[in-house]
Residue frames relative to the residue before (quaternion, step in Angstrom):
aa qw qx qy qz dx dy dz
R 1.0000 0.0000 0.0000 0.0000 0.00 0.00 0.00
G 0.7518 0.3908 -0.2471 0.4702 3.68 0.73 -0.87
I 0.7018 0.4586 -0.3013 0.4543 3.61 0.79 -0.89
G 0.5726 0.5947 -0.3805 0.4168 3.64 1.10 -0.42
R 0.6744 0.5060 -0.2774 0.4606 3.55 1.20 -0.46
V 0.4430 0.6849 -0.4429 0.3722 3.62 1.34 -0.02
G 0.2028 -0.8093 0.5403 0.1094 3.51 -0.82 0.98
V 0.7871 0.0910 -0.0148 0.6099 3.57 1.17 -0.69
V 0.1257 -0.7545 0.6419 0.0542 3.55 -1.06 0.93
I 0.1164 -0.8037 0.5824 0.0355 3.56 -0.47 1.17
L 0.0781 -0.7921 0.6054 -0.0012 3.61 -0.74 1.16
D 0.1487 -0.7999 0.5787 0.0559 3.58 -0.25 1.31
E 0.8126 0.1761 -0.1948 0.5203 3.56 -1.28 0.55
F 0.0825 0.8574 -0.5035 0.0682 3.57 0.95 0.93
H 0.5354 0.6146 -0.4307 0.3875 3.66 1.10 -0.28
Y 0.5081 0.6324 -0.4236 0.4032 3.62 1.18 -0.17
M 0.4768 0.6578 -0.4501 0.3707 3.58 1.21 -0.31
S 0.7066 0.4341 -0.3135 0.4626 3.65 0.95 -0.45
D 0.5155 0.6331 -0.4236 0.3924 3.55 1.24 0.01
R 0.5345 -0.6805 0.4083 0.2908 3.60 -0.72 1.12
S 0.7716 0.3784 -0.2074 0.4673 3.65 0.80 -0.96
R 0.7860 0.3388 -0.1893 0.4813 3.61 1.07 -0.49
G 0.5520 0.6877 -0.3574 0.3075 3.59 1.17 -0.59
T 0.6082 0.5761 -0.3818 0.3905 3.55 1.01 -0.50
V 0.5913 0.5687 -0.3777 0.4293 3.58 1.13 -0.51
W 0.6644 0.4663 -0.3152 0.4917 3.61 0.99 -0.76
E 0.6194 0.5552 -0.3265 0.4488 3.54 1.01 -0.79
E 0.6960 0.4647 -0.2716 0.4752 3.57 0.82 -0.96
C 0.5960 0.5437 -0.3723 0.4589 3.62 1.02 -0.56
C 0.6794 0.4952 -0.2815 0.4625 3.51 0.93 -0.89
I 0.6845 0.4963 -0.2755 0.4574 3.57 0.96 -0.84
L 0.7774 0.3798 -0.1674 0.4726 3.51 0.94 -1.04
S 0.4662 0.6518 -0.4741 0.3647 3.68 1.19 -0.03
P 0.5775 -0.5809 0.4471 0.3594 3.59 -1.03 0.69
P 0.5695 -0.6216 0.4206 0.3352 3.59 -0.97 0.78
S 0.6559 0.5305 -0.3067 0.4407 3.54 1.18 -0.54
A 0.5967 0.5818 -0.3587 0.4205 3.58 1.32 -0.34
K 0.3945 -0.6682 0.5797 0.2486 3.55 -1.16 0.66
L 0.2248 -0.7467 0.6088 0.1460 3.56 -0.97 0.89
V 0.0719 -0.7460 0.6610 0.0374 3.60 -1.02 0.91
A 0.0149 -0.7923 0.6094 -0.0266 3.64 -0.40 1.21
L 0.1513 -0.8151 0.5592 -0.0001 3.51 -0.61 1.30
S 0.2144 0.7544 -0.5993 0.1604 3.59 -0.93 0.90
A 0.2647 -0.7511 0.5770 0.1813 3.58 -0.96 0.80
T 0.7840 0.3366 -0.1616 0.4959 3.59 1.17 -0.27
M 0.3783 0.7356 -0.4926 0.2704 3.63 0.99 0.66
A 0.2806 -0.8079 0.4959 0.1503 3.58 -0.40 1.17
N 0.7665 0.3632 -0.1606 0.5047 3.59 1.07 -0.72
A 0.1235 0.8563 -0.4924 0.0953 3.55 1.07 0.72
P 0.6510 0.5004 -0.3431 0.4561 3.66 0.88 -0.66
K 0.6591 0.4977 -0.3100 0.4709 3.58 1.01 -0.73
V 0.6397 0.5063 -0.3166 0.4840 3.59 1.05 -0.78
T 0.6155 0.5395 -0.3413 0.4623 3.62 1.09 -0.74
Q 0.6379 0.5103 -0.3305 0.4727 3.63 0.96 -0.73
W 0.6422 0.5189 -0.3120 0.4702 3.59 1.01 -0.86
L 0.6611 0.4799 -0.3118 0.4852 3.64 0.88 -0.93
D 0.6275 0.5372 -0.3403 0.4494 3.59 0.93 -0.74
A 0.6770 0.4931 -0.2872 0.4648 3.61 0.99 -0.85
I 0.7960 0.3460 -0.1956 0.4565 3.63 0.86 -0.88
H 0.7856 0.3324 -0.1552 0.4983 3.56 1.14 -0.47
G 0.6011 -0.5387 0.3644 0.4644 3.58 1.18 -0.60
P 0.7973 -0.3193 0.1861 0.4773 3.59 -1.29 -0.04
T 0.0501 -0.8081 0.5830 -0.0682 3.48 -0.81 1.19
T 0.1755 -0.7732 0.6038 0.0820 3.54 -1.07 0.92
L 0.2841 -0.7259 0.6020 0.1733 3.54 -0.96 0.89
V 0.0478 -0.7564 0.6522 0.0156 3.51 -0.94 0.97
E 0.0133 -0.8111 0.5825 -0.0510 3.54 -0.69 1.21
T 0.0862 0.7624 -0.6391 0.0533 3.50 -1.20 0.64
S 0.3331 -0.7062 0.5757 0.2427 3.55 -1.20 0.47
F 0.4759 0.6617 -0.4374 0.3801 3.61 1.35 -0.01
R 0.1178 -0.7729 0.6203 0.0629 3.56 -0.94 0.92
P 0.2714 -0.8108 0.4929 0.1615 3.58 -0.14 1.24
V 0.7470 0.2490 -0.1733 0.5915 3.62 1.13 -0.47
P 0.2817 -0.7945 0.5006 0.1970 3.61 -0.28 1.15
L 0.5483 -0.6108 0.4543 0.3462 3.55 -1.10 0.58
R 0.0753 -0.7628 0.6401 0.0522 3.56 -1.07 0.76
Y 0.2690 -0.7890 0.5426 0.1034 3.56 -0.97 0.89
W 0.0545 0.7890 -0.6058 0.0869 3.58 -0.71 1.15
Y 0.1312 -0.7435 0.6401 0.1423 3.51 -1.37 0.25
A 0.2542 -0.7704 0.5687 0.1361 3.51 -1.15 0.52
D 0.0665 0.7625 -0.6436 0.0025 3.56 -1.14 0.62
D 0.7851 -0.3109 0.2208 0.4880 3.61 -1.25 -0.28
L 0.6888 0.5021 -0.2782 0.4429 3.61 1.10 -0.59
G 0.6820 -0.4662 0.2779 0.4902 3.58 1.31 -0.23
L 0.6798 -0.4544 0.3815 0.4311 3.54 -1.20 -0.60
E 0.0224 -0.7965 0.6034 -0.0331 3.53 -1.02 0.90
G 0.4735 -0.6529 0.4932 0.3260 3.59 -0.94 0.82
L 0.4868 -0.6847 0.4712 0.2687 3.59 -1.00 0.91
F 0.7647 0.2927 -0.1440 0.5557 3.61 1.07 -0.78
S 0.5081 -0.6313 0.4809 0.3348 3.53 -1.13 0.60
D 0.7144 0.3184 -0.1792 0.5967 3.65 1.27 -0.49
A 0.4396 -0.7167 0.4818 0.2468 3.60 -0.67 1.12
G 0.6721 0.4827 -0.3066 0.4704 3.68 1.12 -0.40
A 0.5465 0.6152 -0.4019 0.4018 3.59 1.19 0.09
G 0.6500 0.5172 -0.3986 0.3888 3.54 -1.23 0.38
P 0.6413 -0.5417 0.3916 0.3769 3.55 -1.26 0.54
G 0.8467 0.1482 -0.1476 0.4892 3.59 -0.87 1.02
A 0.5093 0.6755 -0.4059 0.3457 3.61 1.24 0.00
G 0.5603 -0.6204 0.3928 0.3832 3.56 1.25 -0.20
G 0.6424 0.5130 -0.3517 0.4477 3.63 1.15 -0.32
R 0.4149 -0.6912 0.5399 0.2422 3.54 -1.30 0.11
H 0.3936 0.7724 -0.4324 0.2481 3.59 1.10 0.57
G 0.3145 -0.7734 0.5054 0.2182 3.61 1.12 -0.29
P 0.8071 -0.2590 0.1645 0.5045 3.63 -0.99 -0.65
K 0.5239 0.6190 -0.4397 0.3860 3.57 1.20 -0.29
G 0.6850 0.4843 -0.3325 0.4309 3.61 -1.13 0.43
W 0.4666 0.6667 -0.4741 0.3362 3.60 1.16 -0.05
K 0.3830 -0.7204 0.5220 0.2488 3.64 -0.95 0.77
L 0.6669 0.5096 -0.3111 0.4459 3.61 1.06 -0.75
């Protein structure tokens, strides 16, 4: 009665589906979601997206793959200790995926 009313299932960090210890959770969500529900699987690092799209199409119904390299929210790196939160890099644009071109330079540590 309750799950049949679900309209959208959002699966963040969907690349964990390939993780041996956690992937079954994502897989079961896809398999057990009502056919009427839309599945939104989000991942910035899924290498086999076309293959996963084919699998979703087979088990859940027509599926569309939407890909982009655009990152609307840049990554920011922080660490926390007893004194609070501190930026990991001296430049907010530094670090992998942050959008800057600084490479390993800019580390505070």
